[in-house]
C-alpha positions in Angstrom: -8.6 -4.0 24.1 -9.9 -6.2 21.3 -10.8 -3.1 19.1 -6.9 -2.2 19.0 -6.3 -4.2 15.5 -8.9 -1.9 13.9 -7.5 1.2 15.5 -3.9 0.5 14.6 -4.6 0.3 10.9 -5.5 3.9 10.9 -2.1 5.3 11.8 -0.7 7.4 8.9 2.9 9.0 9.2 2.5 12.6 9.5 3.3 14.4 6.1 2.6 18.0 7.0 6.2 18.7 8.1 7.8 17.0 5.1 5.5 18.7 2.6 6.4 22.1 4.3 10.3 21.2 3.7 9.3 20.1 0.1 7.8 23.3 -0.6 10.5 25.3 1.0 12.8 23.3 -1.3 10.9 24.3 -4.3 10.7 27.8 -3.5 14.6 27.9 -2.8 15.4 26.0 -6.1 13.1 28.2 -8.1 14.7 31.5 -6.6 18.3 30.4 -7.3 17.7 29.0 -10.8 15.6 32.2 -11.8 18.6 34.3 -10.1 21.1 32.5 -12.0 19.3 32.9 -15.2 19.1 36.6 -14.7 22.8 36.8 -13.8 23.8 35.0 -17.0 21.4 37.1 -19.2 22.7 40.3 -17.7 26.3 39.2 -18.3 25.8 38.4 -21.9 24.0 41.8 -22.3 26.7 43.5 -20.2 23.9 44.8 -17.6 24.7 45.3 -14.0 21.1 45.4 -12.5 19.7 42.5 -10.8 15.9 42.2 -10.2 15.9 40.6 -6.8 12.2 40.9 -6.4 11.6 39.1 -9.9 13.1 36.2 -8.4 11.0 36.2 -5.3 8.0 36.7 -7.6 8.8 33.7 -9.8 9.7 31.6 -6.8 6.3 32.4 -5.1 4.4 31.5 -8.3 6.1 28.1 -8.8 5.5 27.3 -5.2 2.0 28.3 -5.3 1.4 26.3 -8.4 3.1 23.2 -6.8 0.8 23.5 -3.7 -2.2 23.8 -5.8 -1.3 20.8 -7.9 -0.5 18.7 -4.7 -3.9 19.8 -3.3 -5.8 18.9 -6.3 -3.9 15.5 -6.6 -4.1 14.5 -2.8 -8.0 15.5 -2.7 -8.7 13.7 -5.9 -10.5 16.7 -7.2 -12.0 15.7 -10.7 -10.9 12.2 -10.0 -7.2 13.2 -11.3 -5.7 11.0 -8.4 -7.9 7.9 -9.6 -7.1 8.4 -13.2 -3.3 8.8 -12.7 -3.2 5.8 -10.2 -5.0 3.3 -12.5 -2.7 4.5 -15.5 0.6 3.9 -13.6 -0.9 0.7 -12.2 -1.7 -0.7 -15.5 1.7 0.5 -17.0 3.8 -1.1 -13.9 1.6 -4.3 -14.3 2.5 -4.7 -18.0 6.4 -4.0 -17.5 6.7 -6.4 -14.6 4.7 -9.1 -16.3 7.1 -8.9 -19.3 10.1 -9.0 -16.9 8.6 -11.9 -15.1 8.2 -14.0 -18.4 11.9 -13.5 -19.3 12.9 -14.4 -15.8 13.9 -18.0 -14.8 14.0 -18.0 -10.9 13.3 -21.5 -9.8 10.0 -22.1 -7.8 12.3 -23.4 -4.8 14.1 -20.1 -4.8 10.8 -18.1 -4.9 9.3 -20.1 -2.0 12.6 -19.3 0.0 12.3 -15.7 -0.7 8.7 -15.8 0.5 9.8 -17.2 4.0 12.9 -15.1 4.5 12.6 -13.1 7.7 13.7 -9.6 7.1 12.2 -7.8 9.9 13.9 -8.5 13.4 11.6 -9.1 16.2 8.8 -10.3 14.1 7.4 -13.7 12.8 6.8 -14.2 9.2 4.0 -16.1 7.9 4.6 -15.5 4.2 3.4 -13.1 1.6 0.0 -11.7 0.1 -0.4 -10.6 -3.4 -3.4 -8.9 -5.0 -2.3 -8.8 -8.6 -4.9 -6.3 -9.9 -4.1 -3.8 -7.4 -0.2 -4.4 -7.6 -0.3 -5.2 -3.9 2.7 -7.4 -2.8 3.4 -7.4 1.0 5.1 -9.7 3.4 3.0 -10.9 6.4 4.0 -10.7 9.7 2.5 -11.6 13.1 1.7 -8.3 14.9 -1.2 -6.2 13.6 -1.3 -4.4 17.1 1.9 -2.5 17.0 3.4 0.1 14.7 6.5 -2.0 14.2 4.3 -4.9 12.6 2.2 -2.6 10.5 5.3 -0.7 9.3 6.9 -3.9 7.9 4.0 -4.7 5.8 0.7 -6.7 6.3 0.0 -8.6 9.4 -2.4 -11.4 10.5 -5.1 -10.1 13.0 -6.6 -12.5 15.1 -8.1 -10.7 18.1 -11.8 -11.4 17.8 -15.0 -11.6 20.1 -14.3 -15.3 20.8 -10.3 -14.7 21.2 -9.9 -11.3 22.6 -6.2 -11.7 23.5 -5.4 -13.4 20.1 -4.1 -16.8 21.6 -4.9 -18.7 18.4 -2.3 -18.5 15.7 -4.2 -18.3 12.5 -3.2 -20.5 9.4 -3.7 -19.9 5.7 -6.3 -21.8 4.1 -8.2 -22.6 7.3 -11.2 -20.9 8.9 -11.1 -17.0 8.8 -7.6 -15.8 8.2 -7.6 -11.8 8.9 -5.0 -9.5 7.6 -4.3 -5.7 8.5 -2.2 -3.2 6.8 -1.9 0.6 6.7 -4.0 2.5 4.1 -1.8 5.5 3.3 -4.2 7.2 1.3 -2.0 7.3 -1.7 -3.6 4.4 -3.8 -0.5 2.4 -3.7 1.2 1.7 -0.4 0.1 -1.0 1.9 -3.5 -1.6 1.3 -4.3 1.9 0.1 -5.1 0.5 -3.4 -8.3 -1.5 -1.8 -10.1 1.8 -1.5 -12.3 2.3 -4.7 -11.5 6.2 -4.7 -8.7 7.8 -3.1 -9.6 10.3 -0.2 -13.5 9.9 -0.9 -15.9 8.2 1.5 -18.1 7.1 -1.2 -19.4 4.4 -2.0 -18.5 3.2 1.7 -20.5 5.8 3.4 -23.5 7.5 1.7 -25.5 9.9 3.3 -24.2 9.0 6.8 -25.0 5.2 6.2 -22.3 2.6 6.3 -22.4 0.8 2.8 -20.0 -1.2 0.8 -18.6 -1.9 -2.6 -18.2 -4.6 -5.3 -15.6 -3.1 -7.4 -13.1 -5.7 -6.7 -15.5 -8.7 -6.8 -13.8 -11.6 -8.6 -10.4 -10.4 -8.2 -7.7 -13.0 -6.9 -6.0 -12.5 -3.5 -3.0 -14.8 -3.2 -1.4 -16.0 0.0 1.9 -17.8 0.0 3.9 -19.5 2.6 6.3 -22.4 2.9 3.7 -25.0 1.9 2.4 -23.3 -1.1 -0.1 -20.8 -2.4 -3.8 -20.2 -1.5 -6.0 -18.5 -4.0 -8.9 -16.5 -2.6 -11.6 -14.8 -4.7 -13.0 -11.3 -3.4 -16.7 -11.3 -3.1 -17.4 -8.0 -1.5 -16.5 -5.1 0.9 -18.2 -3.8 3.7 -17.8 -0.9 6.1 -17.5 -1.1 9.9 -16.5 1.1 13.0 -13.2 0.8 14.4 -14.5 -1.0 17.4 -16.1 -3.9 15.4 -14.2 -7.0 15.9 -16.7 -9.7 15.2 -15.5 -9.8 11.6 -12.5 -11.7 12.9 -14.6 -14.4 14.5 -14.0 -18.1 13.2 -16.0 -19.1 10.3 -17.2 -22.7 9.0 -16.1 -21.6 5.5 -12.6 -20.9 4.5 -12.4 -17.1 4.5 -10.0 -14.2 4.2 -10.9 -10.9 5.9 -8.6 -7.9 5.0 -8.8 -4.8 7.1 -7.8 -1.4 6.0 -8.8 2.3 7.0 -11.2 4.5 5.2 -10.2 8.0 4.2 -10.9 10.7 5.0 -13.3 9.1 7.8 -10.7 7.2 9.5 -12.8 6.1 12.3 -14.3 3.5 10.1 -12.7 0.4 8.3 -12.9 -1.0 4.8 -13.3 -4.9 5.2 -12.4 -6.6 1.9 -13.9 -10.2 2.0 -12.6 -13.3 0.0 -13.4 -16.9 0.0 -10.7 -19.8 -0.8 -10.9 -21.0 -4.2 -8.1 -23.3 -4.3 -4.7 -24.5 -2.6 -1.6 -25.3 -4.4 1.9 -26.8 -3.4 4.7 -24.9 -4.9 5.2 -27.6 -7.3 1.6 -27.6 -8.5 0.9 -23.9 -8.7 0.2 -22.4 -12.0 3.2 -20.5 -13.2 1.4 -17.3 -13.2 0.6 -17.6 -9.5 4.2 -18.6 -8.6 5.5 -15.4 -10.6 3.7 -13.1 -8.5 6.0 -13.9 -5.5 9.3 -13.5 -7.6 11.0 -11.1 -5.7 13.7 -10.8 -8.1 11.1 -9.0 -10.5 8.1 -7.9 -8.5 8.0 -4.7 -6.4 6.8 -4.9 -2.9 4.7 -1.9 -1.7 5.4 -1.7 2.2 7.0 1.8 2.1 4.9 5.0 1.7 8.0 7.1 0.9 11.4 8.2 2.2 10.2 8.8 5.8 8.3 5.7 6.3 10.1 2.7 8.1 8.7 0.1 5.9 11.0 -2.8 4.7 10.9 -3.4 0.9 12.2 -7.0 0.1 11.2 -7.1 -3.5 13.1 -5.8 -6.8 12.7 -2.2 -5.3 14.6 -3.4 -2.2 16.9 -6.1 -1.4 15.4 -8.9 -3.8 14.5 -11.2 -1.1 18.1 -11.7 0.0 19.2 -12.9 -3.3 22.1 -11.6 -5.1 
């Protein structure tokens, strides 16, 4: 039972059915557009023949090209997914930072946004932000259900010493565990914590579980009604789905982030961070406060139009602010 927290993070909405529908629409749209083009050209040239098979061939060619392009992108062939993701991450970051500089939302309002409970039936603990990866997610209290994980991130507290999760974790104390989906898209949930999309390396090398230091030194910010907690990432390790000792209490103040590895989903990427400093909302540097300004920042709980995640930021309902 205590392995459920690691198992649940591997759940990914089935995309095959939706991709079939998408490619069907591509085929149909290409066929219609090509057919209309032929009709218009024939009308202008006063011809009455219609090459039905030409439209079919054109639709097939375009559909095959679309399927091939998606395959190359999803499987990160030639690193195309990583290259594209990093470009758009940087671009989005620049745009949102500029908007944030020009926004004057008060700290008191931002702190209210952070604690507004947008998901019925769940208890909100606050927000998590990993600026370098454009991650901004609400934190709820149920990492052991689809409902909790579909809403964003959730605290994870079922460990060897507390198998049923009776102790409620607290930010800035002991070992605070977080879990969220890895949608294998380099963006949604905790997907951006995997170094290379859809590749086991460097987490598994020659069948051996390894780790990564690619995020070392990056900030992880937690926020609740009291203030902001700044953690610093110091490494990533890889564990099996049944390993829960990572959530055991620690003497030092730690943050343990759990997400799936793709394509080997029976393993988990564990991102480790240590507490650097705690701020009240009044004391926190403006750059850290701005990371939680939901009037400007985009949350990334939703994978796509079929995922039931709730967006609370500028791409959703702006934290309930008008």
